[in-house]
N, CA, C and O atoms as CSV, one atom per row, in Angstrom:
chain,resi,resn,atom,element,x,y,z
A,1,MET,N,N,21.828,1.517,-4.563
A,1,MET,CA,C,20.469,1.663,-4.480
A,1,MET,C,C,19.692,-0.080,-4.245
A,1,MET,O,O,20.120,-1.125,-4.736
A,2,LYS,N,N,18.711,0.058,-3.527
A,2,LYS,CA,C,18.015,-0.715,-3.294
A,2,LYS,C,C,17.114,-0.693,-4.406
A,2,LYS,O,O,16.643,0.426,-4.613
A,3,PHE,N,N,16.765,-1.526,-5.122
A,3,PHE,CA,C,15.456,-1.657,-5.742
A,3,PHE,C,C,14.569,-1.029,-5.329
A,3,PHE,O,O,14.698,0.130,-5.724
A,4,GLN,N,N,13.705,-1.156,-4.729
A,4,GLN,CA,C,12.855,-0.606,-3.674
A,4,GLN,C,C,13.105,0.890,-4.074
A,4,GLN,O,O,12.642,1.399,-5.095
A,5,ASP,N,N,13.834,1.492,-3.220
A,5,ASP,CA,C,14.240,2.941,-4.009
A,5,ASP,C,C,14.220,3.584,-5.054
A,5,ASP,O,O,13.882,4.737,-5.321
A,6,LYS,N,N,14.960,2.005,-6.158
A,6,LYS,CA,C,14.641,3.264,-7.430
A,6,LYS,C,C,13.100,3.330,-7.934
A,6,LYS,O,O,12.765,4.211,-8.725
A,7,LEU,N,N,11.765,1.951,-7.241
A,7,LEU,CA,C,11.018,1.948,-7.755
A,7,LEU,C,C,9.972,3.024,-7.061
A,7,LEU,O,O,8.742,2.973,-7.080
A,8,ARG,N,N,10.906,4.106,-6.386
A,8,ARG,CA,C,10.164,5.118,-5.891
A,8,ARG,C,C,10.488,6.094,-6.731
A,8,ARG,O,O,9.719,6.850,-7.324
A,9,ARG,N,N,11.097,6.075,-6.749
A,9,ARG,CA,C,12.110,7.255,-7.807
A,9,ARG,C,C,11.522,7.239,-9.072
A,9,ARG,O,O,11.431,8.314,-9.664
A,10,MET,N,N,10.989,5.930,-9.746
A,10,MET,CA,C,9.923,5.924,-10.835
A,10,MET,C,C,8.920,6.170,-10.384
A,10,MET,O,O,8.119,6.136,-11.318
A,11,TYR,N,N,8.420,6.413,-9.485
A,11,TYR,CA,C,6.476,6.852,-8.742
A,11,TYR,C,C,5.421,5.356,-9.226
A,11,TYR,O,O,4.331,5.171,-9.767
A,12,ALA,N,N,6.497,4.548,-8.662
A,12,ALA,CA,C,5.227,2.801,-8.715
A,12,ALA,C,C,4.509,2.744,-7.659
A,12,ALA,O,O,5.045,2.752,-6.551
A,13,CYS,N,N,3.135,2.674,-7.818
A,13,CYS,CA,C,2.680,2.777,-6.687
A,13,CYS,C,C,3.062,1.858,-5.438
A,13,CYS,O,O,3.361,0.663,-5.444
A,14,SER,N,N,2.985,2.611,-4.532
A,14,SER,CA,C,2.968,2.424,-3.765
A,14,SER,C,C,3.035,0.600,-2.873
A,14,SER,O,O,3.957,0.119,-2.214
A,15,THR,N,N,1.870,0.084,-3.173
A,15,THR,CA,C,1.593,-1.106,-3.795
A,15,THR,C,C,2.512,-2.260,-4.208
A,15,THR,O,O,2.422,-3.322,-3.591
A,16,ALA,N,N,3.421,-2.120,-5.245
A,16,ALA,CA,C,4.285,-2.698,-5.468
A,16,ALA,C,C,5.560,-2.331,-4.505
A,16,ALA,O,O,6.067,-3.143,-3.731
A,17,VAL,N,N,5.871,-1.367,-4.627
A,17,VAL,CA,C,7.090,-0.848,-3.618
A,17,VAL,C,C,7.146,-1.393,-2.752
A,17,VAL,O,O,8.239,-1.863,-2.436
A,18,ASN,N,N,5.630,-1.678,-1.662
A,18,ASN,CA,C,5.996,-2.495,-0.284
A,18,ASN,C,C,6.137,-3.900,-1.287
A,18,ASN,O,O,7.188,-4.320,-1.772
A,19,TRP,N,N,4.647,-4.543,-1.460
A,19,TRP,CA,C,5.773,-5.874,-2.274
A,19,TRP,C,C,7.229,-6.312,-2.582
A,19,TRP,O,O,7.762,-7.408,-2.406
A,20,VAL,N,N,7.720,-5.178,-3.080
A,20,VAL,CA,C,9.342,-5.186,-3.176
A,20,VAL,C,C,9.635,-5.404,-2.071
A,20,VAL,O,O,9.759,-6.591,-1.772
A,21,GLY,N,N,9.793,-4.694,-1.346
A,21,GLY,CA,C,10.453,-4.669,0.400
A,21,GLY,C,C,12.014,-4.919,-0.251
A,21,GLY,O,O,12.265,-4.245,-1.251
A,22,ASN,N,N,12.997,-5.768,0.207
A,22,ASN,CA,C,14.140,-5.934,0.070
A,22,ASN,C,C,14.322,-6.831,-1.386
A,22,ASN,O,O,15.473,-7.070,-1.751
A,23,LYS,N,N,13.334,-7.253,-2.094
A,23,LYS,CA,C,13.719,-8.015,-3.217
A,23,LYS,C,C,14.822,-7.793,-4.740
A,23,LYS,O,O,14.598,-6.836,-5.482
A,24,SER,N,N,15.706,-8.549,-4.979
A,24,SER,CA,C,16.527,-7.843,-5.688
A,24,SER,C,C,15.540,-7.641,-7.179
A,24,SER,O,O,14.345,-7.919,-7.090
A,25,PHE,N,N,15.902,-7.324,-8.047
A,25,PHE,CA,C,15.234,-6.692,-9.429
A,25,PHE,C,C,14.413,-7.435,-10.373
A,25,PHE,O,O,13.394,-7.307,-11.052
A,26,ALA,N,N,15.932,-8.821,-9.918
A,26,ALA,CA,C,15.460,-10.064,-11.058
A,26,ALA,C,C,14.569,-10.886,-10.242
A,26,ALA,O,O,13.475,-10.970,-10.800
A,27,THR,N,N,14.631,-11.792,-8.673
A,27,THR,CA,C,13.685,-11.539,-7.953
A,27,THR,C,C,12.714,-10.844,-7.891
A,27,THR,O,O,12.223,-11.105,-6.792
A,28,ALA,N,N,12.207,-10.229,-8.299
A,28,ALA,CA,C,10.896,-9.121,-8.638
A,28,ALA,C,C,10.641,-9.434,-9.558
A,28,ALA,O,O,9.732,-10.257,-9.670
A,29,TRP,N,N,11.371,-8.894,-10.780
A,29,TRP,CA,C,10.692,-9.931,-11.963
A,29,TRP,C,C,10.123,-11.159,-11.979
A,29,TRP,O,O,8.982,-11.277,-12.426
A,30,ASP,N,N,10.974,-12.487,-11.395
A,30,ASP,CA,C,10.668,-13.417,-11.377
A,30,ASP,C,C,9.236,-13.293,-11.104
A,30,ASP,O,O,8.454,-13.186,-12.048
A,31,GLU,N,N,8.723,-13.301,-9.586
A,31,GLU,CA,C,7.910,-13.135,-8.908
A,31,GLU,C,C,7.090,-12.489,-8.691
A,31,GLU,O,O,6.368,-12.534,-7.695
A,32,CYS,N,N,7.024,-11.603,-9.768
A,32,CYS,CA,C,6.046,-10.501,-10.131
A,32,CYS,C,C,4.607,-11.436,-10.108
A,32,CYS,O,O,4.537,-12.526,-10.676
A,33,PRO,N,N,3.483,-10.822,-9.357
A,33,PRO,CA,C,2.261,-11.651,-9.503
A,33,PRO,C,C,1.052,-10.685,-10.460
A,33,PRO,O,O,-0.092,-11.141,-10.478
A,34,TYR,N,N,1.336,-9.335,-11.258
A,34,TYR,CA,C,0.839,-8.614,-12.216
A,34,TYR,C,C,1.790,-8.234,-12.786
A,34,TYR,O,O,2.878,-7.843,-12.362
A,35,GLY,N,N,1.236,-8.385,-14.180
A,35,GLY,CA,C,2.040,-7.801,-15.489
A,35,GLY,C,C,1.924,-6.780,-15.558
A,35,GLY,O,O,3.005,-6.250,-15.812
A,36,SER,N,N,0.880,-5.881,-15.438
A,36,SER,CA,C,0.484,-4.354,-15.400
A,36,SER,C,C,2.185,-3.716,-15.107
A,36,SER,O,O,2.897,-3.039,-15.850
A,37,TRP,N,N,2.434,-4.243,-13.751
A,37,TRP,CA,C,3.374,-3.577,-12.710
A,37,TRP,C,C,4.173,-3.789,-13.650
A,37,TRP,O,O,4.912,-2.805,-13.698
A,38,LEU,N,N,4.620,-4.969,-14.914
A,38,LEU,CA,C,6.018,-5.175,-15.488
A,38,LEU,C,C,5.971,-4.123,-16.758
A,38,LEU,O,O,6.794,-3.371,-17.278
A,39,LEU,N,N,4.847,-4.393,-16.946
A,39,LEU,CA,C,4.615,-3.310,-17.795
A,39,LEU,C,C,5.369,-1.961,-17.301
A,39,LEU,O,O,6.551,-1.755,-17.577
A,40,PHE,N,N,4.515,-0.995,-16.488
A,40,PHE,CA,C,5.481,-0.179,-16.203
A,40,PHE,C,C,6.483,-0.288,-15.649
A,40,PHE,O,O,7.046,0.787,-15.442
A,41,LEU,N,N,7.061,-1.300,-15.242
A,41,LEU,CA,C,8.483,-1.084,-15.152
A,41,LEU,C,C,9.297,-1.249,-16.092
A,41,LEU,O,O,10.405,-0.732,-16.237
A,42,ILE,N,N,8.584,-2.203,-16.951
A,42,ILE,CA,C,9.010,-2.394,-18.867
A,42,ILE,C,C,9.265,-0.927,-19.525
A,42,ILE,O,O,10.141,-0.742,-20.370
A,43,GLY,N,N,8.322,0.190,-18.999
A,43,GLY,CA,C,8.635,1.374,-19.489
A,43,GLY,C,C,9.039,2.484,-19.090
A,43,GLY,O,O,8.697,3.589,-19.511
A,44,ARG,N,N,10.031,2.153,-17.984
A,44,ARG,CA,C,10.619,2.927,-17.502
A,44,ARG,C,C,12.086,2.923,-18.000
A,44,ARG,O,O,12.814,3.845,-18.367
A,45,LEU,N,N,12.366,1.021,-17.850
A,45,LEU,CA,C,13.902,0.798,-18.047
A,45,LEU,C,C,14.270,1.697,-19.519
A,45,LEU,O,O,13.602,2.017,-20.503
A,46,ARG,N,N,15.431,1.869,-19.171
A,46,ARG,CA,C,16.850,2.762,-20.502
A,46,ARG,C,C,17.103,1.446,-21.216
A,46,ARG,O,O,16.714,1.314,-22.376
A,47,ASP,N,N,17.721,0.487,-20.595
A,47,ASP,CA,C,17.641,-0.618,-21.818
A,47,ASP,C,C,16.645,-1.706,-22.440
A,47,ASP,O,O,16.151,-2.813,-22.228
A,48,ALA,N,N,16.683,-0.632,-23.360
A,48,ALA,CA,C,16.061,-1.573,-24.606
A,48,ALA,C,C,16.335,-3.106,-24.717
A,48,ALA,O,O,15.527,-3.957,-25.089
A,49,ASN,N,N,17.910,-3.339,-24.238
A,49,ASN,CA,C,17.188,-4.849,-25.409
A,49,ASN,C,C,17.303,-5.557,-23.858
A,49,ASN,O,O,17.780,-6.682,-23.708
A,50,CYS,N,N,16.871,-4.853,-22.902
A,50,CYS,CA,C,16.017,-6.031,-21.943
A,50,CYS,C,C,14.925,-5.967,-21.922
A,50,CYS,O,O,14.317,-6.853,-21.322
A,51,LEU,N,N,14.168,-4.851,-22.591
A,51,LEU,CA,C,12.582,-4.855,-22.687
A,51,LEU,C,C,12.054,-5.594,-23.615
A,51,LEU,O,O,10.890,-5.981,-23.518
A,52,SER,N,N,13.307,-6.086,-25.286
A,52,SER,CA,C,12.780,-7.007,-26.120
A,52,SER,C,C,13.861,-8.469,-25.050
A,52,SER,O,O,14.436,-9.109,-25.931
A,53,ASN,N,N,14.057,-8.784,-24.333
A,53,ASN,CA,C,14.609,-9.762,-24.148
A,53,ASN,C,C,13.960,-10.161,-23.069
A,53,ASN,O,O,14.495,-11.119,-22.512
A,54,LYS,N,N,12.379,-9.506,-22.267
A,54,LYS,CA,C,11.737,-9.694,-20.864
A,54,LYS,C,C,10.268,-9.513,-21.496
A,54,LYS,O,O,9.335,-10.308,-21.382
A,55,ILE,N,N,10.272,-8.212,-22.230
A,55,ILE,CA,C,9.004,-8.229,-22.132
A,55,ILE,C,C,7.673,-9.742,-22.713
A,55,ILE,O,O,6.445,-9.668,-22.755
A,56,TRP,N,N,8.512,-10.851,-23.040
A,56,TRP,CA,C,7.201,-11.743,-23.778
A,56,TRP,C,C,7.431,-12.632,-22.459
A,56,TRP,O,O,6.510,-13.368,-22.106
A,57,PHE,N,N,8.534,-12.596,-21.773
A,57,PHE,CA,C,9.133,-14.080,-20.722
A,57,PHE,C,C,7.725,-13.949,-20.130
A,57,PHE,O,O,7.024,-14.961,-20.162
A,58,LYS,N,N,6.975,-12.264,-19.323
A,58,LYS,CA,C,5.994,-12.716,-18.459
A,58,LYS,C,C,4.473,-11.671,-19.577
A,58,LYS,O,O,3.780,-10.711,-19.239
A,59,ALA,N,N,4.504,-12.224,-20.487
A,59,ALA,CA,C,3.243,-11.318,-21.396
A,59,ALA,C,C,2.012,-12.451,-21.311
A,59,ALA,O,O,1.010,-12.462,-22.026
A,60,ASP,N,N,2.310,-13.287,-20.379
A,60,ASP,CA,C,0.846,-14.169,-19.943
A,60,ASP,C,C,0.937,-13.446,-19.110
A,60,ASP,O,O,0.014,-12.644,-19.245
A,61,LEU,N,N,1.620,-13.163,-18.114
A,61,LEU,CA,C,0.880,-12.392,-16.780
A,61,LEU,C,C,0.110,-11.379,-16.734
A,61,LEU,O,O,-0.831,-11.370,-15.941
A,62,ALA,N,N,0.398,-10.155,-17.713
A,62,ALA,CA,C,-0.164,-9.471,-19.081
A,62,ALA,C,C,-1.531,-9.493,-18.720
A,62,ALA,O,O,-2.313,-8.877,-17.995
A,63,LEU,N,N,-1.506,-10.847,-19.848
A,63,LEU,CA,C,-2.677,-10.976,-20.554
A,63,LEU,C,C,-3.642,-11.765,-19.765
A,63,LEU,O,O,-4.603,-12.291,-20.326
A,64,HIS,N,N,-3.424,-11.887,-18.378
A,64,HIS,CA,C,-3.993,-12.671,-17.473
A,64,HIS,C,C,-4.809,-11.983,-16.879
A,64,HIS,O,O,-5.970,-12.271,-16.589
A,65,ASP,N,N,-3.741,-10.243,-16.500
A,65,ASP,CA,C,-4.231,-9.216,-15.882
A,65,ASP,C,C,-5.496,-8.724,-16.813
A,65,ASP,O,O,-6.579,-8.435,-16.305
A,66,LEU,N,N,-5.227,-8.652,-18.357
A,66,LEU,CA,C,-6.502,-7.839,-19.428
A,66,LEU,C,C,-7.727,-9.093,-18.948
A,66,LEU,O,O,-8.864,-8.659,-18.764
A,67,ASN,N,N,-7.587,-10.001,-18.830
A,67,ASN,CA,C,-9.067,-10.753,-18.804
A,67,ASN,C,C,-10.113,-11.238,-16.648
A,67,ASN,O,O,-11.035,-11.982,-16.315
A,68,THR,N,N,-9.223,-10.312,-15.923
A,68,THR,CA,C,-10.010,-10.956,-14.638
A,68,THR,C,C,-9.378,-9.367,-14.044
A,68,THR,O,O,-10.345,-8.645,-14.287
A,69,ASN,N,N,-8.491,-8.614,-13.522
A,69,ASN,CA,C,-8.715,-7.605,-13.407
A,69,ASN,C,C,-8.754,-6.060,-13.421
A,69,ASN,O,O,-8.369,-5.098,-12.756
A,70,LEU,N,N,-9.313,-6.305,-14.347
A,70,LEU,CA,C,-9.172,-4.765,-14.961
A,70,LEU,C,C,-10.878,-4.272,-15.956
A,70,LEU,O,O,-11.715,-5.020,-16.461
A,71,SER,N,N,-10.840,-3.206,-15.917
A,71,SER,CA,C,-12.357,-3.107,-16.513
A,71,SER,C,C,-12.378,-2.998,-17.512
A,71,SER,O,O,-11.198,-2.902,-17.847
A,72,PRO,N,N,-13.336,-2.900,-18.834
A,72,PRO,CA,C,-13.305,-3.038,-19.934
A,72,PRO,C,C,-12.859,-1.418,-20.587
A,72,PRO,O,O,-12.759,-0.921,-21.708
A,73,PRO,N,N,-12.756,-1.170,-19.811
A,73,PRO,CA,C,-12.322,0.637,-21.011
A,73,PRO,C,C,-10.324,0.648,-20.585
A,73,PRO,O,O,-9.499,1.270,-21.254
A,74,ASP,N,N,-9.970,-0.282,-19.236
A,74,ASP,CA,C,-8.589,-0.751,-19.086
A,74,ASP,C,C,-8.032,-1.558,-19.796
A,74,ASP,O,O,-6.927,-1.404,-20.316
A,75,ARG,N,N,-9.089,-2.963,-19.934
A,75,ARG,CA,C,-8.756,-3.712,-20.734
A,75,ARG,C,C,-8.086,-2.891,-22.434
A,75,ARG,O,O,-6.954,-3.111,-22.865
A,76,ILE,N,N,-8.998,-2.082,-23.048
A,76,ILE,CA,C,-8.393,-2.056,-23.989
A,76,ILE,C,C,-7.189,-0.855,-24.689
A,76,ILE,O,O,-6.598,-0.786,-25.766
A,77,ARG,N,N,-7.231,0.292,-22.989
A,77,ARG,CA,C,-6.209,0.717,-22.830
A,77,ARG,C,C,-4.855,-0.763,-23.140
A,77,ARG,O,O,-4.200,-1.050,-24.142
A,78,SER,N,N,-4.902,-1.187,-22.190
A,78,SER,CA,C,-3.700,-1.963,-22.226
A,78,SER,C,C,-3.552,-3.056,-22.949
A,78,SER,O,O,-2.518,-3.597,-22.558
A,79,VAL,N,N,-4.151,-3.810,-23.992
A,79,VAL,CA,C,-4.569,-4.019,-25.567
A,79,VAL,C,C,-3.640,-3.191,-26.230
A,79,VAL,O,O,-2.660,-3.560,-26.878
A,80,ILE,N,N,-4.058,-1.951,-25.996
A,80,ILE,CA,C,-3.347,-1.140,-26.846
A,80,ILE,C,C,-1.840,-0.855,-26.407
A,80,ILE,O,O,-0.945,-0.832,-27.251
A,81,ALA,N,N,-1.650,-0.687,-25.352
A,81,ALA,CA,C,-0.289,-0.291,-24.596
A,81,ALA,C,C,0.851,-1.491,-25.113
A,81,ALA,O,O,1.776,-1.123,-25.836
A,82,LEU,N,N,0.767,-2.546,-24.816
A,82,LEU,CA,C,0.897,-4.241,-25.476
A,82,LEU,C,C,1.336,-3.993,-26.873
A,82,LEU,O,O,2.536,-3.953,-27.147
A,83,SER,N,N,0.587,-3.858,-27.597
A,83,SER,CA,C,0.004,-3.841,-28.877
A,83,SER,C,C,1.427,-3.095,-29.547
A,83,SER,O,O,2.113,-3.496,-30.487
A,84,THR,N,N,1.667,-1.337,-28.334
A,84,THR,CA,C,2.647,-0.564,-28.615
A,84,THR,C,C,4.126,-0.638,-28.679
A,84,THR,O,O,4.939,-0.039,-29.384
A,85,VAL,N,N,4.276,-1.682,-27.604
A,85,VAL,CA,C,5.243,-2.533,-26.797
A,85,VAL,C,C,6.062,-3.446,-28.071
A,85,VAL,O,O,7.190,-3.419,-28.563
A,86,GLN,N,N,5.044,-4.100,-28.244
A,86,GLN,CA,C,5.193,-5.220,-29.282
A,86,GLN,C,C,5.745,-4.604,-31.038
A,86,GLN,O,O,6.271,-5.389,-31.827
A,87,LYS,N,N,5.571,-3.556,-31.288
A,87,LYS,CA,C,6.130,-2.514,-32.083
A,87,LYS,C,C,7.237,-2.025,-32.106
A,87,LYS,O,O,7.886,-1.891,-33.144
A,88,ALA,N,N,7.529,-1.770,-31.253
A,88,ALA,CA,C,8.318,-0.618,-30.628
A,88,ALA,C,C,9.566,-1.931,-30.691
A,88,ALA,O,O,10.445,-1.883,-31.552
A,89,VAL,N,N,9.506,-2.995,-29.741
A,89,VAL,CA,C,10.800,-3.638,-29.742
A,89,VAL,C,C,10.810,-4.591,-31.554
A,89,VAL,O,O,11.919,-4.802,-32.046
A,90,THR,N,N,9.907,-4.923,-32.110
A,90,THR,CA,C,10.118,-4.982,-33.293
A,90,THR,C,C,11.343,-4.239,-34.219
A,90,THR,O,O,12.339,-4.688,-34.787
A,91,LYS,N,N,10.841,-3.056,-34.100
A,91,LYS,CA,C,11.432,-1.921,-34.784
A,91,LYS,C,C,13.025,-1.856,-34.506
A,91,LYS,O,O,13.917,-1.378,-35.207
A,92,TYR,N,N,13.094,-2.648,-32.953
A,92,TYR,CA,C,14.400,-2.315,-31.907
A,92,TYR,C,C,15.020,-3.231,-32.633
A,92,TYR,O,O,16.165,-2.909,-32.953
A,93,LYS,N,N,14.542,-4.577,-33.113
A,93,LYS,CA,C,15.106,-5.536,-33.471
A,93,LYS,C,C,15.855,-5.694,-35.071
A,93,LYS,O,O,16.911,-6.185,-35.468
A,94,ASN,N,N,14.774,-5.044,-35.680
A,94,ASN,CA,C,14.974,-4.528,-36.908
A,94,ASN,C,C,15.658,-3.650,-37.121
A,94,ASN,O,O,15.790,-3.234,-38.272
C-alpha cells in the first residue's frame, strides 16, 4: 500500500494527501513543510519507538508553525499537544 493511501485511511487532510503524492514515508517525513502535519502523523503511528526517535527531529518545524501559521488559540493548543507528546516520550523512554 502506498503511503498516500495510508494517509487517506488515517483521515489526513486532502492538502497533505495531495502533497504527498507518490512520495515514500521517509521522503515525505524529510521534506514535510508543516510541523502540524508531522504531529498528526506521529499521533497515529503505532510504533512508539519511531515516535521517540522522530518527534524531536522535526520539532523546529512545529515551533515554526506555532509562530507563523496559527491563530493565538491554536498556538496554545499546539503548545499543549507538544508538551503532552514530550511527556509521553519521556515516560516511554524511562
